[in-house]
Each structure stands twice: as C-alpha cells, then as structure tokens.
C-alpha positions as CSV (number, residue, x, y, z in Angstrom):
1,X,-11.7,-5.4,-46.0
2,X,-8.2,-6.6,-45.0
3,X,-6.3,-4.9,-42.2
4,X,-3.7,-2.6,-43.7
5,X,-0.1,-3.7,-43.3
6,X,0.8,-0.8,-41.0
7,X,-2.1,-1.8,-38.6
8,X,-1.0,-5.5,-38.8
9,X,2.5,-4.5,-37.9
10,X,1.2,-2.3,-35.1
11,X,-0.8,-5.2,-33.6
12,X,2.1,-7.5,-33.9
13,X,4.3,-5.0,-32.2
14,X,1.9,-4.7,-29.3
15,X,1.7,-8.5,-29.0
16,X,5.5,-8.7,-28.8
17,X,5.6,-6.0,-26.2
18,X,2.9,-7.8,-24.1
19,X,4.8,-11.1,-24.4
20,X,8.2,-9.6,-23.5
21,X,6.7,-7.6,-20.6
22,X,5.0,-10.8,-19.2
23,X,8.3,-12.7,-19.6
24,X,10.3,-10.1,-17.8
25,X,7.7,-9.9,-15.0
26,X,7.7,-13.6,-14.6
27,X,11.5,-13.8,-14.6
28,X,11.7,-11.0,-11.9
29,X,9.0,-12.7,-9.8
30,X,10.8,-16.1,-10.0
31,X,14.0,-14.4,-8.8
32,X,12.0,-13.0,-5.8
33,X,13.9,-9.7,-6.2
34,X,12.8,-6.7,-8.2
35,X,14.4,-3.3,-8.3
36,X,11.4,-1.0,-8.6
37,X,13.6,2.0,-9.3
38,X,13.3,3.4,-12.9
39,X,16.2,3.6,-15.3
40,X,17.2,7.1,-14.3
41,X,17.6,6.0,-10.6
42,X,19.4,2.7,-10.3
43,X,21.7,1.2,-7.7
44,X,24.5,3.6,-6.8
45,X,22.7,6.2,-8.9
46,X,22.0,9.7,-7.7
47,X,18.9,10.3,-5.6
48,X,16.8,13.5,-5.2
49,X,18.0,15.8,-2.4
50,X,14.6,15.7,-0.7
51,X,11.8,13.2,0.0
52,X,9.5,15.2,-2.3
53,X,6.1,16.8,-1.8
54,X,5.2,14.8,1.4
55,X,3.5,15.8,4.6
56,X,5.1,14.5,7.8
57,X,2.4,13.5,10.3
58,X,4.4,14.7,13.3
59,X,5.7,18.3,12.6
60,X,8.4,17.8,15.2
61,X,9.9,15.0,13.0
62,X,9.5,16.7,9.7
63,X,12.5,16.6,7.3
64,X,12.6,18.9,4.4
65,X,15.7,17.3,2.8
66,X,18.1,14.4,3.0
67,X,20.5,16.9,4.5
68,X,18.1,17.4,7.4
69,X,17.9,13.7,7.9
70,X,21.7,13.3,8.3
71,X,22.0,16.4,10.5
72,X,19.7,14.9,13.2
73,X,21.1,14.0,16.6
74,X,22.6,11.4,16.9
75,X,24.1,11.5,13.4
76,X,22.8,8.6,11.4
77,X,25.2,6.1,10.0
78,X,22.6,5.0,7.5
79,X,19.3,6.3,6.2
80,X,16.7,3.6,5.5
81,X,13.9,5.1,3.4
82,X,10.8,2.9,3.4
83,X,8.0,3.3,0.8
84,X,5.0,1.6,2.3
85,X,1.3,1.1,1.5
86,X,-1.1,0.7,4.4
87,X,-3.7,-1.4,2.4
88,X,-1.0,-3.9,1.5
89,X,-0.6,-6.8,3.9
90,X,2.9,-7.6,2.6
91,X,3.9,-4.0,3.1
92,X,2.6,-3.8,6.7
93,X,4.2,-7.0,7.7
94,X,7.6,-6.0,6.3
95,X,7.3,-2.6,7.9
96,X,6.8,-4.3,11.3
97,X,9.9,-6.5,10.8
98,X,12.1,-3.7,9.7
99,X,11.0,-1.3,12.4
100,X,11.7,-3.9,15.1
101,X,15.2,-4.4,13.7
102,X,16.0,-0.7,13.7
103,X,14.5,-0.1,17.2
104,X,16.2,-3.3,18.5
105,X,19.6,-2.1,17.4
106,X,19.9,1.5,18.7
107,X,23.7,1.5,18.6
108,X,23.6,1.2,14.8
109,X,22.2,4.7,14.4
110,X,20.0,3.8,11.5
111,X,17.5,6.4,10.7
112,X,14.2,5.0,9.4
113,X,11.8,7.3,7.4
114,X,8.5,5.9,6.1
115,X,6.8,7.5,3.1
116,X,3.2,6.2,2.9
117,X,1.5,5.8,-0.4
118,X,-1.6,7.9,-1.1
119,X,-4.3,5.3,-1.7
120,X,-7.7,6.7,-0.7
121,X,-7.4,10.3,-1.6
122,X,-9.9,11.4,-4.2
123,X,-10.9,14.8,-5.4
124,X,-14.0,16.1,-3.8
125,X,-13.8,14.1,-0.6
126,X,-12.2,16.8,1.4
127,X,-10.6,20.2,0.6
128,X,-7.9,19.7,3.3
129,X,-5.6,16.7,3.3
130,X,-5.8,16.4,7.0
131,X,-9.3,15.1,6.5
132,X,-8.4,12.3,4.0
133,X,-8.9,8.7,4.8
134,X,-5.3,7.9,4.2
135,X,-4.3,10.2,7.1
136,X,-7.0,8.6,9.3
137,X,-5.6,5.2,8.7
138,X,-2.0,6.3,9.3
139,X,-2.7,8.2,12.5
140,X,-4.5,5.2,13.8
141,X,-1.7,2.8,12.8
142,X,0.9,5.1,14.5
143,X,-1.0,5.4,17.7
144,X,-1.9,1.7,18.0
145,X,1.6,0.5,17.2
146,X,3.6,3.2,19.1
147,X,5.5,4.2,16.0
148,X,8.4,6.5,17.0
149,X,10.1,7.2,13.7
150,X,9.3,9.9,11.1
151,X,6.3,9.0,8.9
152,X,5.2,11.1,5.9
153,X,2.1,11.0,3.6
154,X,2.9,11.1,-0.1
155,X,0.9,13.4,-2.3
156,X,-2.4,12.4,-3.9
157,X,-0.5,11.4,-7.1
158,X,2.4,9.8,-5.2
159,X,4.9,12.3,-6.5
160,X,7.6,11.3,-4.0
161,X,7.4,7.7,-5.0
162,X,7.6,8.6,-8.6
163,X,10.6,10.9,-8.0
164,X,12.4,8.0,-6.3
165,X,11.3,5.6,-9.1
166,X,9.1,3.4,-6.8
167,X,6.5,1.2,-8.5
168,X,5.9,-1.4,-5.8
169,X,5.3,-1.3,-2.1
170,X,7.2,-1.9,0.1
171,X,10.5,-0.6,-1.4
172,X,13.5,0.1,0.8
173,X,16.4,2.4,-0.2
174,X,19.6,2.5,1.8
175,X,21.4,5.8,1.7
176,X,24.9,6.6,3.2
177,X,25.9,10.1,4.3
178,X,27.7,12.3,1.8
179,X,26.7,14.1,-1.3
180,X,25.8,13.4,-4.0
181,X,23.3,11.1,-2.3
182,X,23.1,7.7,-4.0
183,X,21.1,4.5,-3.5
184,X,23.6,2.0,-2.2
185,X,21.0,-0.7,-2.2
186,X,17.3,-1.0,-3.2
187,X,15.1,-3.8,-2.0
188,X,11.5,-4.3,-3.2
189,X,9.0,-6.5,-1.5
190,X,8.7,-8.3,1.8
191,X,10.3,-11.4,0.4
192,X,13.9,-12.2,1.4
193,X,14.3,-9.4,4.0
194,X,17.4,-11.2,5.1
195,X,19.1,-9.8,1.9
196,X,18.1,-6.2,2.9
197,X,19.5,-6.7,6.5
198,X,22.7,-8.2,5.2
199,X,23.2,-5.0,3.3
200,X,22.4,-3.0,6.4
201,X,25.1,-5.0,8.3
202,X,27.6,-4.5,5.5
203,X,27.1,-0.7,5.4
204,X,27.0,-0.2,9.2
205,X,29.4,-2.9,10.3
206,X,27.0,-3.7,13.1
207,X,25.5,-7.2,13.4
208,X,21.7,-7.3,13.4
209,X,19.5,-10.3,14.0
210,X,18.0,-11.6,10.8
211,X,14.4,-12.7,11.0
212,X,13.2,-15.9,9.3
213,X,11.9,-15.4,5.8
214,X,8.1,-15.6,6.2
215,X,6.1,-16.5,3.1
216,X,2.3,-16.0,3.0
217,X,-0.6,-15.8,0.6
218,X,-2.6,-12.6,0.8
219,X,-5.7,-12.1,-1.3
220,X,-6.8,-8.5,-1.0
221,X,-10.1,-7.6,-2.6
222,X,-10.6,-3.9,-3.0
223,X,-14.0,-2.3,-3.2
224,X,-15.3,0.7,-5.1
225,X,-14.9,1.9,-8.7
226,X,-11.3,2.9,-8.6
227,X,-9.7,0.7,-6.0
228,X,-11.1,-2.4,-7.6
229,X,-8.5,-1.9,-10.4
230,X,-6.1,-3.7,-8.1
231,X,-8.2,-6.8,-8.3
232,X,-8.0,-7.1,-12.0
233,X,-5.4,-7.3,-14.7
234,X,-1.7,-6.5,-14.2
235,X,-0.5,-4.9,-11.0
236,X,-1.9,-5.4,-7.6
237,X,-0.8,-7.9,-5.0
238,X,2.3,-10.0,-6.0
239,X,2.6,-12.9,-3.5
240,X,6.0,-14.1,-5.0
241,X,7.6,-10.7,-4.6
242,X,5.4,-10.0,-1.5
243,X,4.6,-6.5,-2.6
244,X,1.8,-4.5,-4.0
245,X,2.6,-3.2,-7.5
246,X,1.5,-0.3,-9.6
247,X,-0.1,-1.1,-12.9
248,X,2.8,-1.4,-15.4
249,X,3.1,1.0,-18.4
250,X,1.2,0.0,-21.5
251,X,-2.1,0.4,-23.3
252,X,-5.1,-1.9,-23.4
253,X,-3.8,-4.0,-26.3
254,X,-0.5,-4.5,-24.4
255,X,-2.6,-6.0,-21.6
256,X,-4.5,-8.2,-24.1
257,X,-7.9,-6.5,-24.5
258,X,-9.9,-8.1,-27.4
259,X,-11.4,-6.0,-30.2
260,X,-15.0,-6.6,-31.5
261,X,-15.6,-9.6,-33.6
262,X,-18.1,-10.1,-36.4
263,X,-21.1,-12.3,-35.7
264,X,-21.8,-11.2,-32.1
265,X,-22.3,-8.2,-30.0
266,X,-19.4,-6.8,-27.9
267,X,-20.1,-4.9,-24.7
268,X,-17.3,-2.9,-23.0
269,X,-17.7,-1.7,-19.5
270,X,-17.5,-2.8,-15.8
271,X,-19.5,-5.2,-13.8
272,X,-20.3,-2.5,-11.2
273,X,-22.1,-0.3,-13.6
274,X,-25.9,-0.9,-13.5
275,X,-26.4,0.2,-17.1
276,X,-23.8,-2.3,-18.3
277,X,-25.4,-5.0,-16.2
278,X,-28.8,-4.1,-17.7
279,X,-27.4,-4.4,-21.2
280,X,-25.8,-7.8,-20.5
281,X,-29.1,-9.1,-19.0
282,X,-31.0,-7.9,-22.1
283,X,-28.7,-9.6,-24.5
284,X,-28.8,-12.8,-22.4
285,X,-32.6,-12.8,-22.3
286,X,-32.7,-12.1,-26.1
287,X,-30.5,-15.1,-26.6
288,X,-28.0,-13.4,-29.0
289,X,-24.3,-14.2,-28.9
290,X,-22.2,-11.5,-27.2
291,X,-18.9,-10.9,-25.5
292,X,-18.5,-8.8,-22.4
293,X,-15.1,-7.1,-22.0
294,X,-14.4,-5.9,-18.4
295,X,-12.1,-3.0,-19.3
296,X,-10.7,-2.8,-15.8
297,X,-8.7,-6.0,-16.6
298,X,-6.9,-4.1,-19.4
299,X,-5.9,-0.9,-17.7
300,X,-9.3,0.9,-17.2
301,X,-11.8,2.9,-19.2
302,X,-9.4,5.6,-20.5
303,X,-7.0,3.0,-22.0
304,X,-9.9,0.9,-23.5
305,X,-11.6,4.0,-25.1
306,X,-8.3,5.2,-26.5
307,X,-7.8,1.9,-28.4
308,X,-11.4,1.6,-29.5
309,X,-11.3,5.1,-30.9
310,X,-8.0,4.4,-32.8
311,X,-9.2,1.1,-34.3
312,X,-12.9,1.5,-34.7
313,X,-14.5,5.0,-34.5
314,X,-13.0,8.3,-33.2
315,X,-16.5,9.4,-32.3
316,X,-16.8,6.9,-29.5
317,X,-17.6,8.5,-26.2
318,X,-16.2,7.6,-22.8
319,X,-19.5,6.6,-21.2
320,X,-20.4,3.0,-20.4
321,X,-21.4,0.6,-21.7
322,X,-20.0,0.8,-25.2
323,X,-21.8,-1.6,-27.5
324,X,-20.7,-2.9,-30.9
325,X,-23.2,-4.7,-33.1
326,X,-22.7,-8.0,-35.0
327,X,-20.9,-6.1,-37.8
328,X,-18.4,-4.6,-35.3
329,X,-20.0,-1.2,-35.9
330,X,-20.3,1.1,-32.8
331,X,-23.9,1.0,-31.7
332,X,-23.8,3.3,-28.7
333,X,-25.0,2.6,-25.1
334,X,-28.1,1.2,-23.4
335,X,-30.6,3.7,-25.1
336,X,-29.3,2.7,-28.5
337,X,-29.7,-1.0,-27.7
338,X,-33.2,-0.4,-26.4
339,X,-34.1,1.4,-29.6
340,X,-33.5,-1.8,-31.6
341,X,-36.4,-4.0,-32.5
342,X,-37.1,-6.7,-29.9
343,X,-35.0,-5.2,-27.1
344,X,-37.1,-2.5,-25.5
345,X,-39.8,-4.8,-24.2
346,X,-37.2,-7.0,-22.3
347,X,-37.4,-6.5,-18.5
348,X,-34.0,-7.5,-17.1
349,X,-35.2,-7.6,-13.5
350,X,-33.4,-6.7,-10.3
351,X,-29.7,-7.1,-9.5
352,X,-27.3,-6.5,-6.6
353,X,-25.0,-3.6,-6.1
354,X,-21.7,-5.2,-7.0
355,X,-20.3,-8.6,-7.7
356,X,-16.4,-8.8,-7.6
357,X,-14.6,-11.8,-9.0
358,X,-10.9,-12.2,-8.1
359,X,-8.7,-14.6,-10.1
360,X,-4.9,-14.2,-9.5
361,X,-2.0,-16.5,-8.7
362,X,-4.2,-19.6,-8.6
363,X,-6.5,-18.0,-6.1
364,X,-10.2,-17.4,-6.8
365,X,-12.7,-15.4,-4.8
366,X,-16.2,-14.2,-5.5
367,X,-17.5,-11.4,-3.4
368,X,-20.9,-9.9,-3.7
369,X,-22.3,-7.0,-1.7
370,X,-25.9,-6.2,-1.1
371,X,-26.8,-2.7,0.1
372,X,-30.0,-2.4,-2.0
373,X,-31.6,-4.1,-4.9
374,X,-31.9,-2.1,-8.1
375,X,-34.2,-2.4,-11.1
376,X,-34.0,-0.8,-14.5
377,X,-36.0,2.2,-13.2
378,X,-33.8,2.7,-10.1
379,X,-30.2,2.8,-11.0
380,X,-28.9,5.1,-8.3
381,X,-26.8,3.3,-5.7
382,X,-24.3,3.4,-2.8
383,X,-21.1,2.5,-4.6
384,X,-18.6,5.3,-4.4
385,X,-15.3,6.0,-6.0
386,X,-13.4,4.9,-3.0
387,X,-15.7,2.6,-0.9
388,X,-18.9,0.7,-0.5
389,X,-21.4,2.6,1.7
390,X,-24.5,0.8,3.0
391,X,-27.9,2.2,1.8
392,X,-29.9,-0.3,3.8
393,X,-30.0,-0.1,7.6
394,X,-27.9,-3.3,7.6
395,X,-25.8,-4.3,4.6
396,X,-24.5,-7.8,4.0
397,X,-21.2,-9.0,2.4
398,X,-20.9,-12.5,1.0
399,X,-17.6,-14.3,0.3
400,X,-16.8,-17.5,-1.6
401,X,-13.2,-18.5,-2.2
402,X,-10.8,-21.3,-3.2
403,X,-7.3,-20.3,-2.0
404,X,-3.9,-22.0,-2.1
405,X,-0.9,-21.6,0.2
406,X,-2.7,-22.2,3.5
407,X,-3.4,-24.4,5.4
408,X,-5.7,-21.8,7.0
409,X,-6.7,-18.2,6.2
410,X,-7.8,-15.3,8.3
411,X,-10.3,-12.7,7.1
412,X,-10.0,-8.9,7.9
413,X,-12.0,-6.0,6.7
414,X,-10.5,-2.5,6.2
415,X,-13.2,-0.2,7.6
416,X,-13.5,3.2,9.1
417,X,-16.0,4.4,11.7
418,X,-19.0,6.3,10.5
419,X,-19.8,10.0,10.3
420,X,-16.5,11.7,9.5
421,X,-18.6,14.8,9.3
422,X,-21.8,16.0,10.9
423,X,-24.7,13.6,10.2
424,X,-26.9,16.4,8.8
425,X,-24.3,17.3,6.1
426,X,-24.7,13.9,4.4
427,X,-27.1,13.6,1.5
428,X,-29.4,12.1,2.5
429,X,-28.7,12.7,6.3
430,X,-27.4,9.7,8.2
431,X,-28.4,10.9,11.6
432,X,-29.4,8.0,13.9
433,X,-26.7,5.7,12.5
434,X,-23.7,6.8,14.6
435,X,-22.8,3.3,15.8
436,X,-20.1,1.5,13.8
437,X,-19.8,-2.3,14.0
438,X,-19.1,-5.5,12.2
439,X,-21.1,-8.7,12.9
440,X,-21.1,-12.3,11.7
441,X,-24.5,-12.8,13.2
442,X,-27.5,-12.4,10.8
443,X,-29.5,-11.0,13.8
444,X,-26.6,-8.7,14.8
445,X,-26.9,-9.9,18.4
446,X,-23.1,-10.1,18.7
447,X,-21.2,-7.1,17.3
448,X,-17.6,-6.0,17.1
449,X,-17.3,-2.3,17.6
450,X,-15.4,-0.4,15.0
451,X,-13.8,2.5,17.0
452,X,-10.7,3.1,14.9
453,X,-9.9,3.3,11.2
454,X,-8.0,0.3,10.0
455,X,-8.0,-3.5,9.6
456,X,-10.5,-5.4,11.7
457,X,-10.4,-9.1,12.4
458,X,-13.4,-11.1,11.2
459,X,-12.7,-14.8,11.6
460,X,-10.2,-17.6,10.9
461,X,-10.8,-20.5,8.4
462,X,-9.1,-23.8,8.8
463,X,-8.7,-24.2,5.0
464,X,-8.7,-22.2,1.8
465,X,-12.2,-23.3,0.9
466,X,-14.6,-20.6,2.0
467,X,-18.3,-21.1,1.3
468,X,-20.8,-18.2,1.6
469,X,-19.1,-16.5,4.5
470,X,-21.2,-13.5,5.4
471,X,-20.7,-10.5,7.6
472,X,-22.8,-7.4,8.2
473,X,-22.4,-3.7,8.9
474,X,-24.7,-0.7,9.4
475,X,-25.8,2.2,7.3
476,X,-23.1,4.7,6.5
477,X,-20.3,2.4,7.4
478,X,-17.2,2.7,5.2
479,X,-15.5,-0.5,4.1
480,X,-12.7,-0.3,1.6
481,X,-11.2,-3.8,1.2
482,X,-11.3,-7.5,2.3
483,X,-8.1,-9.4,3.2
484,X,-7.8,-13.2,3.2
485,X,-4.3,-14.0,4.6
486,X,-2.5,-17.2,5.4
487,X,-0.1,-15.5,7.7
488,X,-0.3,-16.3,11.4
489,X,-2.4,-13.6,13.0
490,X,-0.4,-13.8,16.3
491,X,2.8,-13.0,14.4
492,X,1.2,-10.1,12.5
493,X,1.5,-6.5,13.6
494,X,0.2,-3.2,12.4
495,X,-3.5,-4.1,12.2
C-alpha cells in the first residue's frame, strides 16, 4: 500500500524542517555567536520585571525584582545577569572570567547576578529544595571559590531561564537602569567574551581588561537515564559556541528517527534498559536482521512513541523495548518476542549495567560502568534517574576515547559524598559505607577523598587517545558525569 499524499507531504515537510534547522544551527555555530533569547525577547526588547521563580542561596542578597537590583547600594551602573550551568565546563570557565572582571573593576559599579540552571532536581528525591543535589553543588562552589555576588537557583523546570528566553548556558544579559527594562546586549557561550566586555565598556564608559579568548574542547559524558540525553542527538555541549544547549524544539522525525522497514525487525529503546539489551542479544543469537533505534538520539521516549503511534499503531504503549516484526507490524516487548517460536530457549547471558557511547564534534568516547552483572533472571540494578550508584562494594568505571583539539586532556568526575541521609533509611541500608573516595588503583591502596560535592580531578592525558582508563569508587557513591577537557587545569577555576 502506498503512503497517502498527505503523509508524504507531511514527511517531506519534516525533512525540510530538519534540514533548515541544521543549516541554521551550523551557521550560528560558525559565527560563534548565538542569541539564545526567543523571538518575544530580543536585543533592546522588554525584559521581565523580575528574575522569576528563583531561590537565592544567601537570603541577605535576595532580589525579588530588577527594581531591587538597581536600588542596592552603591547604585549599579549596569546589571549583568548570568545564566549558568554548574555541570557545563564552558559555563563554569566563563563564569570565572566574568566574575574576575567585575570584582577587578569595583569602580564600574557593575552588579552581577547569577541564575543557576536546575539540572539534578528530580521528583521524589527530596520534598524540600534545600536538599536537592543542585543546591549541594552550588553551595560547595560558592564556598570553595569565595563567591561574593548574588547567586540564585532556578526552579526545577528552569522557569526563570524560559521567561528570559534562555536556551543555552552560559548566557549573559546586560541591563541598564530605567524602565521598561530592556536587554541592551545578549551574549551566549564562553566564546569571544571580549565582545561581551566591549559592550560592558561601551555601556559603563569604564575601561576593563579584556582576557584572551581561550578555546577548549570539552567532552562531557552524563550518567543516568535522564542526564544521558545530553550525550546523544541535538543539544548538549557545543564546543564552537562554548555553551551547553537545551534540546531544540522538534519531534523525533525532525531529528531524523527512522521508521520500521520491511524485511527486518526494528527495536526501539535505550542501551541502558536491561530488557532492551536482552531483546537485542536474542535477535543477535537468533541471527535475524534487525535495526536498533536508540530513541534518546531523537529526543527521547515520549517523542519517539508519539511518532510511532501516529504512523504505525495508536495502541503502542510507552514501555521499552518496542519491537516491530519483519512486516513492520507492532509486535510488543520482550515477552511477545519470547513467545515466538525459536526465541524462548535463547539464553542471552550476562551483561553490564551501562555502556555509553559518545559521538559528537569529531570526538568519540566509549564509557562502560560495572556495578553488578545482570542476567535475564536478575534485571534489577543500580542505575537511577539522575546518577549511577554502585551496588558492588567497589564499582569500576572504564573509559576509551579518541579526542581532537588537544594536545592533552584532563579527566574530572562530578561526584557527591555518600549518605545524604541516614544510612538506615536507604533501601537496602548502606551502613558501613560512609567513606567517599575515588581511586585509580585497582587495589584501592591510594585513594582521593571526596569530601565536597563537585568536580574532582582524576588524571591528565598527554594526548586525546585514551585506552581503558579505569577508576574506582565505593558502594553508595554518587557520580553524575565525566569530563574530558583540553583546557589547562591551572587556568581553570570553579572546580
């Protein structure tokens, strides 16, 4: 049966949108300058009268409006609003540079306010925001870097960033006194900060020292079911812009997700799901042709299911994996495949907790994590929505990478000390595992104590070729991301 004309037109339209969106993104990246403010808030356009639903970490520096910011003493000549993301190396590096410029030029009366992106806040982790991991990271960063200006935490859905039209971090907005408040200049990314500071000079009429434009490659590999979306598909780390971007608008077809094809099975899901991996191993051992579609590359499960329901079968559920047979008919999930002749007797064997493959901007990394081995009969595991938590007494983390933009790279791990609550309140209890450490030694004779939430130095590599680099950490330890950065560690700040 041929595809109806309306569907053909629909598909063609999506292809055009995807092509045009990619062309626009490439053009913006090549310019090294992106205005991440949406159409309703552009340069010299009116801004909200407040910072939005944010929580200032120091109540004494809280600002309920832009009026309050300009009424502080001394009266600011310029308000510099920084939208920052703690997990983003580009954002932290730019924040350090801008902060030093503001603090180094006190006569300019520039007021710096930082709005931190909510990244690790998830429903069910804590009832009170003061207990979220985002705030732990921010408080640690402020204390270790002697941050003096006002810092606020955005809401869990980043409502303040959305209200100001921010889609990439860092973004800087320059605001002069006087209503209605307008954005006199908007700068996105850590690239070409000289341009931002030239605007600061122009608006304040005070000369500031311009730093050299530092360019670095940062491969950030995020762990856990939700954060790993930054590793795949559109969005994530942009080394040209030197910013961390939100996923652009669009559906799974816009991002290029393939539909099932006749003559082979098609499996939709994620590589972290044990049921999906079981199905893939069964198909491999059976020797039948199949495609595996990692839907996180195309915007995630919700976007993939929406398209599959529209084009294939509106009865498709949102569990994974989703399997289509060789006639492109929806088969179901793992139980339905097992029910087919010749599949039930196949024993896929054991497999590891998670294998993450990163392929962006000419950089490739393969990270696999072993907290426990799982069989078909034992599919529970220690992979959470926001992190990887060790199940074994000692977990191991393996890294292989081929990176460009060196010559050398430094590895950091974003980890938090154990036991954010009483050890008896964990299920199962984690008592006896109160020590937090990272180690490069298989015998753990030499350990680096993890006594604060944040980025922790692992080691430096002289080139971008990294072969089976392994580090270890103990049961209950929380690790969120791995960073491989070409920037000079001695010049970095905010770790």
